[in-house]
N, C-alpha and C positions, 0 to 999 in steps of 0.2 A: 911350577912345579910339572913337567910332563908325566908320560904316560907312567915310563919306566920307574922313575924316583918313586911316585904311585902306588907301584906294585910294591917295593921296596918298604916304602913307608906302611904300607898295610901291614906287610910280615911281621915286623917290629910293634905295630899298634896292635895286631893279636894277642901275642904275649905281654904287652905291657899292659894293656884294659885286663885280660886273667890275672895277673898279678897285684894290680890295686883293686880287683872288687874282690878277692879273698882278702886284702890288709884291710878292705871298707868294712869286710863283712864281719872279719873277728873283732873290727873297734864296735862295731856297730850291736854286736853279740854280747860286747863285756859293758856295753853302755845300759842294755837292756836286761841284762845279768846285774847289772848292780841296781837297776832301778825296779828292780820285781821281787829283792831278796833273796834270788836263788845263786848269788853270788857268782865266780869263774865258771864253775861248774856248765853251766848254760850255756856260759861264753867260749868254754872248750867244745861242745859236743855242736854246737853252732858252726861255729870255726871245721873241725871238722867236717862235716855235710857240706859246706861252701866250698872245701874241696874236692870231695869227689863230685859234687853237683860243676864242678866245672870241668873237670875227667871228662864225666859225661858231655858237658855241654860240647864239650871240643871234638870226641868220636864220634859221636852219637846224634850231632845234631839232624845233623841231614837226614836222617832215616826216619825222624821224630816227625820233621817238617812233612817228609813224604807221607806217612803214615794218617799225617792228622789229617791233610789234603783228599785224602783215596785215591793219591795219583797209581796208576799203574803202568807199569813198565812193558815198551814194544819191543819186538824184532825189527830186522828188515822186512820181512815178509807180513807182518800188520800194517806198516803205513809206509812202504818204499820210497816213497816222496820226500816226507820229514825224514826219515832219517839218513837220507842220503843230501836232505840239505844240512841236518847238522855233520854227518862223516864230511860233506865239503870243507864248511866252514872251521872245522876242529883241523883239518890238515892245513888249511888257511891260513889258518893263526899258530900252528905250529904248536899244538897243545895235545893231548890223548882223547880219543873220541868217549866224549860222556856217556853215563846210560842215558835213556831217551824216557819219558813218561808224559802218559797224558792222562788228565784231571778230565773227568766225564760231569761239565758242567756247561751250559749254554755261555755263560758272558763270557767273552773273547777275554783273554788274559795267560802269562806265562810267567817263571819265574825259573831260577838255578840256584843249587844249591852244594853244599859238600866242603870238604875242609883245604882240599888244593887241587890243582889240575886232575891228579892221578886217581880221586875219591869225589868226581865231579857227579851230577845231574842235572839234565836241564826239564821242563816241565811246562808243556801245553795245554790249554783245557779244548776240549771239544768245541765248543764256541769258536775260537779264535782258528779253527781251522777250516770251521766255515765259513768264514768272516773275509780271510785275509788272501790275493794272489801269492802266486812264489814272491815277487823282489820282497813285499811286504812280511811275509813268514822269513827273509832270509835277514832283513832290517832289524825285527824282532829276535831272533834267535841269536845274529852277529852281536847284537844290545848281551845277553843274556851270557852269550860264551866269554865276551870279554869283562862281564862282572867276574866268571870265572879264573881268567886268566890275570887279571886284577888284585885277585883275592879278596874282592869286595864279598864274595859269599861265604867268607870261613871268619871275616871280620863283623860283620853284620848279624851272621846266625845268634856264633859266642855273645854280642851286646845286646840282641834282642833277650835270650833266655836267661844273662843275669841280671839285665834287670829286670824281668820277670820274678828273677828270685828274690831282690831287693823288693817288689812289693808283695808277694810273698810272706816276705820274713815283717814286713813292716805290717802290714796286713794282721798277722795273727800276732803281732804286739798290742795293736788296738782292741784286736777282738779280747784280748786278753785284760788289758785296762778297762773295757765296757762292762764284763761281769767280772771285775773283782779278784782276777786269780792270781794274788800275789802274796809271797809270805812274809810274817811281820818276823823278822830276824832281830831279837832282842839285842843281839851282840854286837848289830851292827848301829852308826850311828846313823837313829833318823833323817834329822837331818843334811847327810850327804845322801841319805836314798832318795831323798824328794830334790835335789836338786838334780842325782842323775834322772828323774823320773822325769821332772821338765824337761832336759839335754833329750829324753829316750822319745819324749813326745814331741818337740820340735825335729829331731831325724824322721820321724815318722811319715811325718807330713812331707816333710821337705826331699826327702831320699829318692823315692820315686819319681817324684817331680821333674827335680835335677837329670836323675837315669834317663829319662824320658823325653828332656831335652838334648841332650848329648847324644840319645841316639836320632833322634829327627833331621840334628846336623850335621851328622855323619852321614843319614843314608841319603840327603838330598844332596849333596856333594857327589857321593856317591853313583849316584844316578847320571849326571850330569857328564861326567866322566864315560860312562858306560854309552853315553848316547856318542860322545865324542869316538870313543874305542871302535863301535860297533859299523859307525858312518867310513871310517878308517877302514875297515875290516870290509867294506861291501865295496866301497868305493861309490855309492848310491846313497848319499843320505834323504833320499826323497823317498825312498823305501821306507825307513824307520817312520819318517814326518806323517804319511798316507797311513802307515800301522794307526801309529798314539792317535793320528785323529780318528777313523773308525774305532781303535778300542773306547775311548772315553765318552765317545755317541753312544756309545750302548748304553741305554737306560738300568740293565739288569744287573746288579749286586753279586760279585761270585758268592754264593750259598756255601762253599768249604772254604772259605778265607777267613781269619779269625784277626783280632789285632795282635797278637802274639805272632802270626804272620805275612800281615799286612804290606809290611816294609820287604819284601821279598820281590812283588809282583813288580811286571814293570809300570802298571798304571795302579793306581790305588782301587784296592777294588771293592769299596764303598760306595756305590754314587749315590749321593745327597745333593738337593737341590735347595736351591732359596736359603734362607738365613740357617736352615741347619747344616745346608751344603758350606756355605762360607765358613762355620766354626770348625767343621769336620779338616777342613784344608786348610787351616791356620796352623792344625798341630797334626796334620798330613807328614807322612814320609816321604810323600813323593815330592818336588817341586812341581808349582803349576806347567800342565800341559801343554797352554799356550805360548810360555817360553822357551820350553825343550821344543817346540815344532818351529821357534821362529830361530832359534840358534843352529838348527840341521838344516833351513833352506837358507841360511845365509853360509853357507860353509860353499 
């Protein structure tokens, strides 16, 4: 699949994920309603909330991400070099100038967010500005602008928010199960309720895991594509390869990152070593840095 076909696929995948999420949330809500004895009423409420939640995630996920990371928007006068790099790359890529943000964090990293090229933002940490030279910054920012142009930012932001919702819904059910918050409805068939309870427990355990694995698979593929697109934009793969080496070599974890936003950053913001690091990388939203660097240097 070439870059242009991937962009088109990302657009329809975004709408497909939203539609499937609403249907899945509705089905999950129905099963939970039957299992807890509250019937269709709780299912309808959760289904309506899922629709509202999907709307918010589509239009406001970028603002939520920027707020949670403490990103501060800058203008040209605040950091002319950074602003001009983003501006020149945006012109070269044929997209509108995105908003530029700086996150006050010594750990070097960067991310992009926004539902489309007209509502895009790129953010870099104060640490990355101190560590990278101009060609390396161009490689990083070209990678992030590629996420914008390829509609990765929309796809991954929606996926992350919806995965979080499924985890929240199932967690509430399991907590309700633990504290015995069920209604004993004599009009209902107790055997049927028991069956729904078993199904609900299985779904509550498996749904977040399956959703997270889908998120990991999609996110890792997007990183490889953004690396290739970024190298194509700058015509200098070594700039991004060198930047990835420096960022991954820095031992400091990103304090402003969370599990909900980790997939957005150019490099996994959690710097774990040893066995814990191996486990973290196994379930990381990012492909191995060594593999990304090897591919870039083979271009």
